[in-house]
PDB file with one MODEL, atoms N, CA, C and O in Angstrom:
MODEL        1
ATOM      1  N   MET A   1       0.821  -0.967  -0.028  1.00  0.00           N
ATOM      2  CA  MET A   1       0.063  -0.038   0.186  1.00  0.00           C
ATOM      3  C   MET A   1       0.338   1.037  -0.244  1.00  0.00           C
ATOM      4  O   MET A   1      -0.218   1.679  -1.135  1.00  0.00           O
ATOM      5  N   THR A   2       2.014   1.501   0.943  1.00  0.00           N
ATOM      6  CA  THR A   2       2.536   2.313   0.623  1.00  0.00           C
ATOM      7  C   THR A   2       3.376   3.137  -0.323  1.00  0.00           C
ATOM      8  O   THR A   2       3.785   4.298  -0.336  1.00  0.00           O
ATOM      9  N   ALA A   3       3.527   1.452  -1.578  1.00  0.00           N
ATOM     10  CA  ALA A   3       4.256   2.071  -2.332  1.00  0.00           C
ATOM     11  C   ALA A   3       3.221   2.395  -3.621  1.00  0.00           C
ATOM     12  O   ALA A   3       3.676   2.646  -4.737  1.00  0.00           O
ATOM     13  N   ILE A   4       2.167   2.369  -3.416  1.00  0.00           N
ATOM     14  CA  ILE A   4       1.308   2.696  -4.102  1.00  0.00           C
ATOM     15  C   ILE A   4       0.908   4.331  -3.650  1.00  0.00           C
ATOM     16  O   ILE A   4       0.496   5.085  -4.532  1.00  0.00           O
ATOM     17  N   PHE A   5       0.990   4.611  -2.848  1.00  0.00           N
ATOM     18  CA  PHE A   5       0.737   6.113  -2.443  1.00  0.00           C
ATOM     19  C   PHE A   5       2.377   6.655  -2.649  1.00  0.00           C
ATOM     20  O   PHE A   5       2.522   7.609  -3.413  1.00  0.00           O
ATOM     21  N   TYR A   6       3.204   6.267  -2.207  1.00  0.00           N
ATOM     22  CA  TYR A   6       4.698   7.006  -2.946  1.00  0.00           C
ATOM     23  C   TYR A   6       4.094   7.078  -4.462  1.00  0.00           C
ATOM     24  O   TYR A   6       3.608   8.177  -4.726  1.00  0.00           O
ATOM     25  N   LEU A   7       4.017   5.768  -5.868  1.00  0.00           N
ATOM     26  CA  LEU A   7       4.022   6.275  -6.453  1.00  0.00           C
ATOM     27  C   LEU A   7       3.142   7.303  -6.949  1.00  0.00           C
ATOM     28  O   LEU A   7       3.441   8.023  -7.902  1.00  0.00           O
ATOM     29  N   LEU A   8       1.968   7.381  -6.255  1.00  0.00           N
ATOM     30  CA  LEU A   8       1.136   8.191  -6.654  1.00  0.00           C
ATOM     31  C   LEU A   8       1.059   9.912  -6.307  1.00  0.00           C
ATOM     32  O   LEU A   8       0.401  10.793  -6.860  1.00  0.00           O
ATOM     33  N   THR A   9       1.954   9.967  -5.240  1.00  0.00           N
ATOM     34  CA  THR A   9       3.020  11.386  -4.433  1.00  0.00           C
ATOM     35  C   THR A   9       3.590  11.551  -5.950  1.00  0.00           C
ATOM     36  O   THR A   9       3.311  12.530  -6.642  1.00  0.00           O
ATOM     37  N   LEU A  10       4.195  10.771  -6.270  1.00  0.00           N
ATOM     38  CA  LEU A  10       5.388  11.686  -7.631  1.00  0.00           C
ATOM     39  C   LEU A  10       4.797  11.433  -9.030  1.00  0.00           C
ATOM     40  O   LEU A  10       5.431  11.863  -9.994  1.00  0.00           O
ATOM     41  N   VAL A  11       3.433  10.656  -9.265  1.00  0.00           N
ATOM     42  CA  VAL A  11       3.076  10.825 -10.136  1.00  0.00           C
ATOM     43  C   VAL A  11       1.624  12.096 -10.630  1.00  0.00           C
ATOM     44  O   VAL A  11       1.206  12.630 -11.657  1.00  0.00           O
ATOM     45  N   LEU A  12       1.303  12.079  -9.170  1.00  0.00           N
ATOM     46  CA  LEU A  12       0.057  13.148  -9.281  1.00  0.00           C
ATOM     47  C   LEU A  12       0.511  14.723  -9.750  1.00  0.00           C
ATOM     48  O   LEU A  12       0.082  15.472 -10.628  1.00  0.00           O
ATOM     49  N   PRO A  13       1.435  14.837  -8.876  1.00  0.00           N
ATOM     50  CA  PRO A  13       2.037  16.365  -8.980  1.00  0.00           C
ATOM     51  C   PRO A  13       2.717  16.411 -10.636  1.00  0.00           C
ATOM     52  O   PRO A  13       2.323  17.344 -11.335  1.00  0.00           O
ATOM     53  N   LEU A  14       3.780  15.365 -11.289  1.00  0.00           N
ATOM     54  CA  LEU A  14       3.445  15.602 -12.572  1.00  0.00           C
ATOM     55  C   LEU A  14       3.009  15.467 -13.628  1.00  0.00           C
ATOM     56  O   LEU A  14       3.514  15.763 -14.711  1.00  0.00           O
ATOM     57  N   ALA A  15       1.935  14.961 -13.373  1.00  0.00           N
ATOM     58  CA  ALA A  15       0.454  15.168 -14.146  1.00  0.00           C
ATOM     59  C   ALA A  15      -0.270  16.294 -14.452  1.00  0.00           C
ATOM     60  O   ALA A  15      -0.738  16.784 -15.480  1.00  0.00           O
ATOM     61  N   THR A  16      -0.238  16.554 -13.364  1.00  0.00           N
ATOM     62  CA  THR A  16      -0.957  18.207 -13.127  1.00  0.00           C
ATOM     63  C   THR A  16       0.140  19.050 -13.827  1.00  0.00           C
ATOM     64  O   THR A  16      -0.358  19.912 -14.551  1.00  0.00           O
ATOM     65  N   ILE A  17       1.527  19.040 -13.813  1.00  0.00           N
ATOM     66  CA  ILE A  17       2.377  20.025 -14.053  1.00  0.00           C
ATOM     67  C   ILE A  17       2.396  19.794 -16.076  1.00  0.00           C
ATOM     68  O   ILE A  17       2.767  20.698 -16.825  1.00  0.00           O
ATOM     69  N   LEU A  18       1.925  18.449 -16.558  1.00  0.00           N
ATOM     70  CA  LEU A  18       2.052  18.224 -17.960  1.00  0.00           C
ATOM     71  C   LEU A  18       1.069  18.837 -18.333  1.00  0.00           C
ATOM     72  O   LEU A  18       1.285  19.566 -19.301  1.00  0.00           O
ATOM     73  N   ILE A  19      -0.304  18.833 -17.804  1.00  0.00           N
ATOM     74  CA  ILE A  19      -1.521  19.204 -18.317  1.00  0.00           C
ATOM     75  C   ILE A  19      -1.657  20.819 -18.529  1.00  0.00           C
ATOM     76  O   ILE A  19      -2.018  21.434 -19.533  1.00  0.00           O
ATOM     77  N   VAL A  20      -1.204  21.348 -17.111  1.00  0.00           N
ATOM     78  CA  VAL A  20      -1.130  22.620 -17.080  1.00  0.00           C
ATOM     79  C   VAL A  20      -0.417  23.221 -18.154  1.00  0.00           C
ATOM     80  O   VAL A  20      -1.064  24.019 -18.834  1.00  0.00           O
ATOM     81  N   PHE A  21       1.028  22.974 -18.525  1.00  0.00           N
ATOM     82  CA  PHE A  21       2.143  23.189 -19.851  1.00  0.00           C
ATOM     83  C   PHE A  21       0.945  23.085 -20.727  1.00  0.00           C
ATOM     84  O   PHE A  21       0.589  24.190 -21.136  1.00  0.00           O
ATOM     85  N   ALA A  22      -0.012  21.779 -21.267  1.00  0.00           N
ATOM     86  CA  ALA A  22      -0.647  21.380 -22.472  1.00  0.00           C
ATOM     87  C   ALA A  22      -1.695  22.502 -22.601  1.00  0.00           C
ATOM     88  O   ALA A  22      -1.684  23.232 -23.592  1.00  0.00           O
ATOM     89  N   MET A  23      -2.729  22.675 -21.478  1.00  0.00           N
ATOM     90  CA  MET A  23      -3.676  23.782 -21.749  1.00  0.00           C
ATOM     91  C   MET A  23      -3.078  24.396 -21.911  1.00  0.00           C
ATOM     92  O   MET A  23      -3.236  24.685 -23.097  1.00  0.00           O
ATOM     93  N   ARG A  24      -1.662  25.441 -21.187  1.00  0.00           N
ATOM     94  CA  ARG A  24      -1.256  26.570 -21.734  1.00  0.00           C
ATOM     95  C   ARG A  24      -0.829  26.941 -23.130  1.00  0.00           C
ATOM     96  O   ARG A  24      -0.915  28.091 -23.560  1.00  0.00           O
ATOM     97  N   TYR A  25      -0.323  25.826 -23.882  1.00  0.00           N
ATOM     98  CA  TYR A  25      -0.015  25.491 -25.473  1.00  0.00           C
ATOM     99  C   TYR A  25      -1.451  25.493 -26.085  1.00  0.00           C
ATOM    100  O   TYR A  25      -1.718  26.283 -26.991  1.00  0.00           O
ATOM    101  N   TYR A  26      -2.113  24.868 -25.738  1.00  0.00           N
ATOM    102  CA  TYR A  26      -3.576  24.975 -26.777  1.00  0.00           C
ATOM    103  C   TYR A  26      -4.095  26.805 -26.407  1.00  0.00           C
ATOM    104  O   TYR A  26      -4.378  27.679 -27.226  1.00  0.00           O
ATOM    105  N   ALA A  27      -4.071  26.867 -25.219  1.00  0.00           N
ATOM    106  CA  ALA A  27      -4.729  28.407 -25.277  1.00  0.00           C
ATOM    107  C   ALA A  27      -3.272  30.021 -25.993  1.00  0.00           C
ATOM    108  O   ALA A  27      -3.373  31.236 -26.160  1.00  0.00           O
ATOM    109  N   ALA A  28      -2.499  29.314 -26.118  1.00  0.00           N
ATOM    110  CA  ALA A  28      -1.399  30.327 -27.002  1.00  0.00           C
ATOM    111  C   ALA A  28      -1.489  29.556 -28.209  1.00  0.00           C
ATOM    112  O   ALA A  28      -1.170  30.239 -29.182  1.00  0.00           O
ATOM    113  N   VAL A  29      -1.848  28.233 -28.529  1.00  0.00           N
ATOM    114  CA  VAL A  29      -2.642  28.282 -30.465  1.00  0.00           C
ATOM    115  C   VAL A  29      -3.443  28.661 -30.493  1.00  0.00           C
ATOM    116  O   VAL A  29      -3.549  29.179 -31.605  1.00  0.00           O
ATOM    117  N   GLN A  30      -4.617  28.874 -29.720  1.00  0.00           N
ATOM    118  CA  GLN A  30      -5.859  29.535 -30.119  1.00  0.00           C
ATOM    119  C   GLN A  30      -5.701  30.762 -30.136  1.00  0.00           C
ATOM    120  O   GLN A  30      -5.995  31.267 -31.219  1.00  0.00           O
ATOM    121  N   GLN A  31      -5.333  31.485 -29.326  1.00  0.00           N
ATOM    122  CA  GLN A  31      -4.561  32.827 -29.426  1.00  0.00           C
ATOM    123  C   GLN A  31      -4.537  33.259 -30.846  1.00  0.00           C
ATOM    124  O   GLN A  31      -5.419  33.942 -31.366  1.00  0.00           O
ATOM    125  N   ALA A  32      -3.532  32.841 -31.405  1.00  0.00           N
ATOM    126  CA  ALA A  32      -2.345  32.785 -32.572  1.00  0.00           C
ATOM    127  C   ALA A  32      -3.067  32.665 -33.799  1.00  0.00           C
ATOM    128  O   ALA A  32      -2.599  33.093 -34.853  1.00  0.00           O
ATOM    129  N   LYS A  33      -4.616  31.888 -33.691  1.00  0.00           N
ATOM    130  CA  LYS A  33      -5.372  31.400 -34.505  1.00  0.00           C
ATOM    131  C   LYS A  33      -6.179  32.459 -34.842  1.00  0.00           C
ATOM    132  O   LYS A  33      -6.245  32.985 -35.953  1.00  0.00           O
ATOM    133  N   ALA A  34      -6.936  32.831 -33.619  1.00  0.00           N
ATOM    134  CA  ALA A  34      -7.389  34.088 -33.500  1.00  0.00           C
ATOM    135  C   ALA A  34      -6.871  35.652 -34.188  1.00  0.00           C
ATOM    136  O   ALA A  34      -7.467  36.544 -34.791  1.00  0.00           O
ATOM    137  N   ARG A  35      -5.522  35.455 -33.768  1.00  0.00           N
ATOM    138  CA  ARG A  35      -4.889  36.908 -34.009  1.00  0.00           C
ATOM    139  C   ARG A  35      -5.096  36.736 -35.559  1.00  0.00           C
ATOM    140  O   ARG A  35      -5.707  37.568 -36.230  1.00  0.00           O
ATOM    141  N   LEU A  36      -4.262  35.022 -36.329  1.00  0.00           N
ATOM    142  CA  LEU A  36      -4.476  35.283 -37.912  1.00  0.00           C
ATOM    143  C   LEU A  36      -5.827  35.775 -38.945  1.00  0.00           C
ATOM    144  O   LEU A  36      -5.971  36.407 -39.992  1.00  0.00           O
ATOM    145  N   ALA A  37      -6.564  35.164 -38.088  1.00  0.00           N
ATOM    146  CA  ALA A  37      -8.297  35.544 -38.302  1.00  0.00           C
ATOM    147  C   ALA A  37      -8.545  37.468 -38.575  1.00  0.00           C
ATOM    148  O   ALA A  37      -8.930  38.240 -39.453  1.00  0.00           O
ATOM    149  N   ASN A  38      -8.000  37.490 -37.100  1.00  0.00           N
ATOM    150  CA  ASN A  38      -8.217  39.309 -36.984  1.00  0.00           C
ATOM    151  C   ASN A  38      -7.697  39.779 -38.155  1.00  0.00           C
ATOM    152  O   ASN A  38      -8.387  40.260 -39.053  1.00  0.00           O
ATOM    153  N   ASP A  39      -6.266  39.638 -38.192  1.00  0.00           N
ATOM    154  CA  ASP A  39      -5.646  39.757 -39.377  1.00  0.00           C
ATOM    155  C   ASP A  39      -5.978  39.962 -40.776  1.00  0.00           C
ATOM    156  O   ASP A  39      -5.740  40.804 -41.642  1.00  0.00           O
ATOM    157  N   ASP A  40      -6.585  38.929 -40.675  1.00  0.00           N
ATOM    158  CA  ASP A  40      -7.252  38.493 -42.249  1.00  0.00           C
ATOM    159  C   ASP A  40      -8.317  39.362 -42.344  1.00  0.00           C
ATOM    160  O   ASP A  40      -8.741  39.579 -43.480  1.00  0.00           O
ATOM    161  N   ALA A  41      -8.734  39.792 -41.608  1.00  0.00           N
ATOM    162  CA  ALA A  41     -10.416  40.579 -41.508  1.00  0.00           C
ATOM    163  C   ALA A  41      -9.767  42.097 -41.713  1.00  0.00           C
ATOM    164  O   ALA A  41     -10.077  42.899 -42.595  1.00  0.00           O
ATOM    165  N   TYR A  42      -8.782  42.272 -40.659  1.00  0.00           N
ATOM    166  CA  TYR A  42      -8.741  43.615 -41.117  1.00  0.00           C
ATOM    167  C   TYR A  42      -8.120  43.985 -42.488  1.00  0.00           C
ATOM    168  O   TYR A  42      -8.403  45.120 -42.872  1.00  0.00           O
ATOM    169  N   ARG A  43      -7.426  43.338 -43.199  1.00  0.00           N
ATOM    170  CA  ARG A  43      -6.740  43.004 -44.601  1.00  0.00           C
ATOM    171  C   ARG A  43      -7.505  43.394 -45.614  1.00  0.00           C
ATOM    172  O   ARG A  43      -7.451  44.340 -46.399  1.00  0.00           O
ATOM    173  N   GLN A  44      -8.580  42.065 -45.385  1.00  0.00           N
ATOM    174  CA  GLN A  44     -10.001  42.589 -46.474  1.00  0.00           C
ATOM    175  C   GLN A  44     -10.355  44.043 -46.440  1.00  0.00           C
ATOM    176  O   GLN A  44     -10.281  44.806 -47.402  1.00  0.00           O
ATOM    177  N   LEU A  45     -10.818  44.398 -45.010  1.00  0.00           N
ATOM    178  CA  LEU A  45     -11.276  45.549 -44.619  1.00  0.00           C
ATOM    179  C   LEU A  45     -10.550  46.502 -45.287  1.00  0.00           C
ATOM    180  O   LEU A  45     -11.264  47.128 -46.071  1.00  0.00           O
ATOM    181  N   ALA A  46      -9.022  46.965 -45.273  1.00  0.00           N
ATOM    182  CA  ALA A  46      -8.457  47.896 -46.038  1.00  0.00           C
ATOM    183  C   ALA A  46      -8.352  47.746 -47.496  1.00  0.00           C
ATOM    184  O   ALA A  46      -8.542  48.646 -48.315  1.00  0.00           O
ATOM    185  N   GLU A  47      -7.980  46.322 -47.785  1.00  0.00           N
ATOM    186  CA  GLU A  47      -8.602  46.175 -49.083  1.00  0.00           C
ATOM    187  C   GLU A  47      -9.741  46.921 -49.992  1.00  0.00           C
ATOM    188  O   GLU A  47      -9.569  47.689 -50.938  1.00  0.00           O
ATOM    189  N   SER A  48     -10.969  46.449 -49.402  1.00  0.00           N
ATOM    190  CA  SER A  48     -11.984  47.180 -49.457  1.00  0.00           C
ATOM    191  C   SER A  48     -12.455  48.507 -49.265  1.00  0.00           C
ATOM    192  O   SER A  48     -13.521  48.935 -49.707  1.00  0.00           O
ATOM    193  N   ALA A  49     -11.671  49.111 -48.626  1.00  0.00           N
ATOM    194  CA  ALA A  49     -11.606  50.534 -48.487  1.00  0.00           C
ATOM    195  C   ALA A  49     -10.801  51.278 -49.644  1.00  0.00           C
ATOM    196  O   ALA A  49     -11.197  52.309 -50.187  1.00  0.00           O
ATOM    197  N   LEU A  50      -9.720  50.670 -49.918  1.00  0.00           N
ATOM    198  CA  LEU A  50      -9.087  50.842 -50.851  1.00  0.00           C
ATOM    199  C   LEU A  50      -9.848  50.916 -52.460  1.00  0.00           C
ATOM    200  O   LEU A  50      -9.668  51.751 -53.347  1.00  0.00           O
ATOM    201  N   ALA A  51     -10.675  49.806 -52.440  1.00  0.00           N
ATOM    202  CA  ALA A  51     -11.203  50.003 -53.963  1.00  0.00           C
ATOM    203  C   ALA A  51     -12.355  50.815 -54.196  1.00  0.00           C
ATOM    204  O   ALA A  51     -12.769  51.121 -55.314  1.00  0.00           O
ATOM    205  N   ALA A  52     -13.033  51.267 -52.735  1.00  0.00           N
ATOM    206  CA  ALA A  52     -13.775  51.882 -52.387  1.00  0.00           C
ATOM    207  C   ALA A  52     -13.291  53.713 -52.994  1.00  0.00           C
ATOM    208  O   ALA A  52     -13.722  54.483 -53.852  1.00  0.00           O
ATOM    209  N   GLN A  53     -12.170  53.739 -51.944  1.00  0.00           N
ATOM    210  CA  GLN A  53     -11.141  54.793 -52.306  1.00  0.00           C
ATOM    211  C   GLN A  53     -10.794  55.156 -53.750  1.00  0.00           C
ATOM    212  O   GLN A  53     -10.455  56.306 -54.029  1.00  0.00           O
ATOM    213  N   SER A  54     -10.847  54.505 -54.373  1.00  0.00           N
ATOM    214  CA  SER A  54     -10.238  54.805 -55.697  1.00  0.00           C
ATOM    215  C   SER A  54     -11.594  54.667 -56.795  1.00  0.00           C
ATOM    216  O   SER A  54     -11.581  55.196 -57.907  1.00  0.00           O
ATOM    217  N   GLN A  55     -12.721  53.877 -56.273  1.00  0.00           N
ATOM    218  CA  GLN A  55     -14.017  54.613 -57.175  1.00  0.00           C
ATOM    219  C   GLN A  55     -14.680  55.843 -56.691  1.00  0.00           C
ATOM    220  O   GLN A  55     -15.437  56.516 -57.389  1.00  0.00           O
ATOM    221  N   ILE A  56     -14.328  56.138 -55.327  1.00  0.00           N
ATOM    222  CA  ILE A  56     -14.962  57.624 -55.105  1.00  0.00           C
ATOM    223  C   ILE A  56     -13.998  58.921 -55.830  1.00  0.00           C
ATOM    224  O   ILE A  56     -14.438  60.057 -56.002  1.00  0.00           O
ATOM    225  N   ALA A  57     -12.540  58.450 -56.220  1.00  0.00           N
ATOM    226  CA  ALA A  57     -11.453  59.019 -56.844  1.00  0.00           C
ATOM    227  C   ALA A  57     -12.257  59.150 -58.394  1.00  0.00           C
ATOM    228  O   ALA A  57     -12.522  60.140 -59.075  1.00  0.00           O
ATOM    229  N   THR A  58     -12.391  58.368 -58.507  1.00  0.00           N
ATOM    230  CA  THR A  58     -12.663  58.505 -60.232  1.00  0.00           C
ATOM    231  C   THR A  58     -14.608  59.304 -60.094  1.00  0.00           C
ATOM    232  O   THR A  58     -14.820  60.247 -60.856  1.00  0.00           O
ATOM    233  N   SER A  59     -15.306  59.040 -59.544  1.00  0.00           N
ATOM    234  CA  SER A  59     -16.331  59.775 -59.581  1.00  0.00           C
ATOM    235  C   SER A  59     -16.295  60.922 -59.057  1.00  0.00           C
ATOM    236  O   SER A  59     -17.359  61.539 -59.083  1.00  0.00           O
ATOM    237  N   LEU A  60     -15.286  61.491 -58.514  1.00  0.00           N
ATOM    238  CA  LEU A  60     -15.079  62.675 -58.306  1.00  0.00           C
ATOM    239  C   LEU A  60     -14.562  63.638 -59.539  1.00  0.00           C
ATOM    240  O   LEU A  60     -15.104  64.651 -59.981  1.00  0.00           O
ATOM    241  N   ALA A  61     -13.092  62.868 -60.036  1.00  0.00           N
ATOM    242  CA  ALA A  61     -13.043  63.239 -61.303  1.00  0.00           C
ATOM    243  C   ALA A  61     -14.351  63.716 -62.378  1.00  0.00           C
ATOM    244  O   ALA A  61     -14.729  64.813 -62.790  1.00  0.00           O
ATOM    245  N   ALA A  62     -14.706  62.641 -62.543  1.00  0.00           N
ATOM    246  CA  ALA A  62     -16.152  62.953 -63.595  1.00  0.00           C
ATOM    247  C   ALA A  62     -16.926  63.904 -63.028  1.00  0.00           C
ATOM    248  O   ALA A  62     -17.497  64.506 -63.937  1.00  0.00           O
ATOM    249  N   MET A  63     -17.285  64.422 -61.748  1.00  0.00           N
ATOM    250  CA  MET A  63     -17.827  65.433 -61.205  1.00  0.00           C
ATOM    251  C   MET A  63     -17.128  65.998 -61.167  1.00  0.00           C
ATOM    252  O   MET A  63     -17.409  66.644 -60.157  1.00  0.00           O
ATOM    253  N   GLU A  64     -16.011  66.472 -61.611  1.00  0.00           N
ATOM    254  CA  GLU A  64     -15.033  67.947 -61.960  1.00  0.00           C
ATOM    255  C   GLU A  64     -15.320  68.625 -63.426  1.00  0.00           C
ATOM    256  O   GLU A  64     -15.586  69.797 -63.691  1.00  0.00           O
ATOM    257  N   THR A  65     -15.180  67.525 -64.260  1.00  0.00           N
ATOM    258  CA  THR A  65     -15.252  67.372 -65.432  1.00  0.00           C
ATOM    259  C   THR A  65     -16.468  67.945 -65.862  1.00  0.00           C
ATOM    260  O   THR A  65     -16.531  68.719 -66.817  1.00  0.00           O
ATOM    261  N   ASN A  66     -17.240  67.660 -65.323  1.00  0.00           N
ATOM    262  CA  ASN A  66     -18.951  67.762 -65.566  1.00  0.00           C
ATOM    263  C   ASN A  66     -19.076  69.144 -64.822  1.00  0.00           C
ATOM    264  O   ASN A  66     -19.584  69.937 -65.615  1.00  0.00           O
ATOM    265  N   LEU A  67     -18.823  69.726 -63.654  1.00  0.00           N
ATOM    266  CA  LEU A  67     -18.667  71.074 -63.153  1.00  0.00           C
ATOM    267  C   LEU A  67     -18.187  71.590 -63.912  1.00  0.00           C
ATOM    268  O   LEU A  67     -18.994  72.268 -64.548  1.00  0.00           O
ATOM    269  N   THR A  68     -16.780  71.699 -64.402  1.00  0.00           N
ATOM    270  CA  THR A  68     -16.170  72.829 -65.607  1.00  0.00           C
ATOM    271  C   THR A  68     -16.400  72.867 -66.858  1.00  0.00           C
ATOM    272  O   THR A  68     -15.816  73.661 -67.596  1.00  0.00           O
ATOM    273  N   GLU A  69     -17.566  71.745 -67.406  1.00  0.00           N
ATOM    274  CA  GLU A  69     -18.416  71.873 -68.634  1.00  0.00           C
ATOM    275  C   GLU A  69     -19.594  72.771 -67.783  1.00  0.00           C
ATOM    276  O   GLU A  69     -20.187  73.319 -68.712  1.00  0.00           O
ATOM    277  N   VAL A  70     -20.144  73.144 -66.736  1.00  0.00           N
ATOM    278  CA  VAL A  70     -21.221  73.781 -66.473  1.00  0.00           C
ATOM    279  C   VAL A  70     -21.053  75.219 -66.079  1.00  0.00           C
ATOM    280  O   VAL A  70     -21.856  76.146 -65.978  1.00  0.00           O
ATOM    281  N   ARG A  71     -19.383  75.086 -65.833  1.00  0.00           N
ATOM    282  CA  ARG A  71     -19.117  76.598 -65.507  1.00  0.00           C
ATOM    283  C   ARG A  71     -18.601  77.391 -67.040  1.00  0.00           C
ATOM    284  O   ARG A  71     -18.564  78.588 -67.326  1.00  0.00           O
ATOM    285  N   THR A  72     -18.256  76.223 -67.810  1.00  0.00           N
ATOM    286  CA  THR A  72     -18.015  77.334 -69.371  1.00  0.00           C
ATOM    287  C   THR A  72     -19.495  77.399 -70.081  1.00  0.00           C
ATOM    288  O   THR A  72     -19.775  78.243 -70.933  1.00  0.00           O
ATOM    289  N   GLY A  73     -20.126  76.698 -69.757  1.00  0.00           N
ATOM    290  CA  GLY A  73     -22.069  77.058 -70.344  1.00  0.00           C
ATOM    291  C   GLY A  73     -22.401  78.101 -69.797  1.00  0.00           C
ATOM    292  O   GLY A  73     -22.850  79.027 -70.472  1.00  0.00           O
ATOM    293  N   MET A  74     -22.239  78.205 -68.288  1.00  0.00           N
ATOM    294  CA  MET A  74     -22.526  79.736 -67.624  1.00  0.00           C
ATOM    295  C   MET A  74     -21.905  80.833 -67.568  1.00  0.00           C
ATOM    296  O   MET A  74     -22.269  81.900 -67.074  1.00  0.00           O
ATOM    297  N   ALA A  75     -20.348  80.385 -68.415  1.00  0.00           N
ATOM    298  CA  ALA A  75     -20.131  82.015 -68.636  1.00  0.00           C
ATOM    299  C   ALA A  75     -20.430  82.433 -69.911  1.00  0.00           C
ATOM    300  O   ALA A  75     -20.287  83.616 -70.222  1.00  0.00           O
ATOM    301  N   SER A  76     -20.921  81.412 -70.866  1.00  0.00           N
ATOM    302  CA  SER A  76     -21.139  81.727 -72.143  1.00  0.00           C
ATOM    303  C   SER A  76     -22.683  82.425 -72.204  1.00  0.00           C
ATOM    304  O   SER A  76     -23.111  83.259 -73.002  1.00  0.00           O
ATOM    305  N   VAL A  77     -23.292  81.831 -71.169  1.00  0.00           N
ATOM    306  CA  VAL A  77     -24.741  82.185 -70.956  1.00  0.00           C
ATOM    307  C   VAL A  77     -24.608  83.692 -70.419  1.00  0.00           C
ATOM    308  O   VAL A  77     -25.456  84.558 -70.632  1.00  0.00           O
ATOM    309  N   GLU A  78     -23.378  83.890 -69.664  1.00  0.00           N
ATOM    310  CA  GLU A  78     -23.612  85.558 -69.009  1.00  0.00           C
ATOM    311  C   GLU A  78     -22.893  86.613 -69.958  1.00  0.00           C
ATOM    312  O   GLU A  78     -23.048  87.812 -69.725  1.00  0.00           O
ATOM    313  N   THR A  79     -22.086  86.174 -71.054  1.00  0.00           N
ATOM    314  CA  THR A  79     -21.841  86.535 -71.844  1.00  0.00           C
ATOM    315  C   THR A  79     -22.768  86.830 -73.118  1.00  0.00           C
ATOM    316  O   THR A  79     -22.510  87.716 -73.934  1.00  0.00           O
ATOM    317  N   ILE A  80     -23.891  85.970 -73.190  1.00  0.00           N
ATOM    318  CA  ILE A  80     -24.780  86.202 -74.149  1.00  0.00           C
ATOM    319  C   ILE A  80     -25.595  87.445 -73.470  1.00  0.00           C
ATOM    320  O   ILE A  80     -25.622  88.539 -74.032  1.00  0.00           O
ATOM    321  N   LEU A  81     -26.321  87.186 -72.108  1.00  0.00           N
ATOM    322  CA  LEU A  81     -26.997  88.178 -71.629  1.00  0.00           C
ATOM    323  C   LEU A  81     -26.431  89.815 -71.455  1.00  0.00           C
ATOM    324  O   LEU A  81     -26.945  90.914 -71.658  1.00  0.00           O
ATOM    325  N   LYS A  82     -25.305  89.419 -71.047  1.00  0.00           N
ATOM    326  CA  LYS A  82     -24.464  90.769 -70.884  1.00  0.00           C
ATOM    327  C   LYS A  82     -24.527  91.567 -72.644  1.00  0.00           C
ATOM    328  O   LYS A  82     -24.781  92.734 -72.941  1.00  0.00           O
ATOM    329  N   ALA A  83     -24.250  90.613 -73.365  1.00  0.00           N
ATOM    330  CA  ALA A  83     -24.375  91.472 -75.002  1.00  0.00           C
ATOM    331  C   ALA A  83     -25.676  91.925 -74.881  1.00  0.00           C
ATOM    332  O   ALA A  83     -25.941  93.098 -75.146  1.00  0.00           O
ATOM    333  N   VAL A  84     -26.357  91.294 -74.586  1.00  0.00           N
ATOM    334  CA  VAL A  84     -28.262  91.810 -74.791  1.00  0.00           C
ATOM    335  C   VAL A  84     -28.309  93.297 -73.999  1.00  0.00           C
ATOM    336  O   VAL A  84     -28.754  94.289 -74.577  1.00  0.00           O
ATOM    337  N   GLU A  85     -27.809  93.348 -72.629  1.00  0.00           N
ATOM    338  CA  GLU A  85     -28.391  94.359 -72.159  1.00  0.00           C
ATOM    339  C   GLU A  85     -28.003  95.433 -72.659  1.00  0.00           C
ATOM    340  O   GLU A  85     -28.493  96.499 -72.286  1.00  0.00           O
TER     341      GLU A  85
ENDMDL
END
């Protein structure tokens, strides 16, 4: 009976230490996986923001072109109105 207690007093603390280290390793792996997924989500968000920004820049350039045409037309209307007066 004493040999069994002796072995239990040796094995149980060692098993506890191994279980604790295994749990810490598993937690570290899970945190790394979560961090990687989070980084991928931010990368996709940045790519979509970049695409949206380039689309907005294209739309803004088209609006500027239209505004220039409107200003040119208004200038010609103003000159015609001044000539009529």
